[in-house]
N, C-alpha and C positions, 0 to 999 in steps of 0.2 A: 353484452355490455360488462357484466360482472367479471367475466374471464379476462377481458382486456385490462380491466382495472387491476386485477391481481397481477397480471404479467407486468404492468407498468410499475407496480410497487416492488415486485421482485427485482426488476431491472435497476430501479433506483437504489435499492439496498445493495445490490451487487456492485454497482459503480461506486457507492460509498465505501464498501469494504475494499474494493480494488484500490481506491485512492489511499486508504489507510495503509494497506499493504505496501504500496509504492513508497509512501512516506517513511514507513518503518525500514524498508529496504535501504532507502537513501541514508537514513540515520545510521544504520548498521554499517553501511559501506564507509561512511565518514569515520566512524569509530575504528573500523578495521584499518583504514588508511592511516589514521593517527597512530595506532598501535604498531603497524608495520613500519611506518615512517619513523617512529620513535626508536624502534629497534635498529633500523638501518643506519641511523645517524650515530 
């Protein structure tokens, strides 16, 4: 039982971290697009 609980917690943490990473990546991508777009114009 204990081990399953730990695995669940780890998975939960990982999915939270993954979500944050994806959000950050999306933000960076938007900034890059803005910078590149600004230079191109």
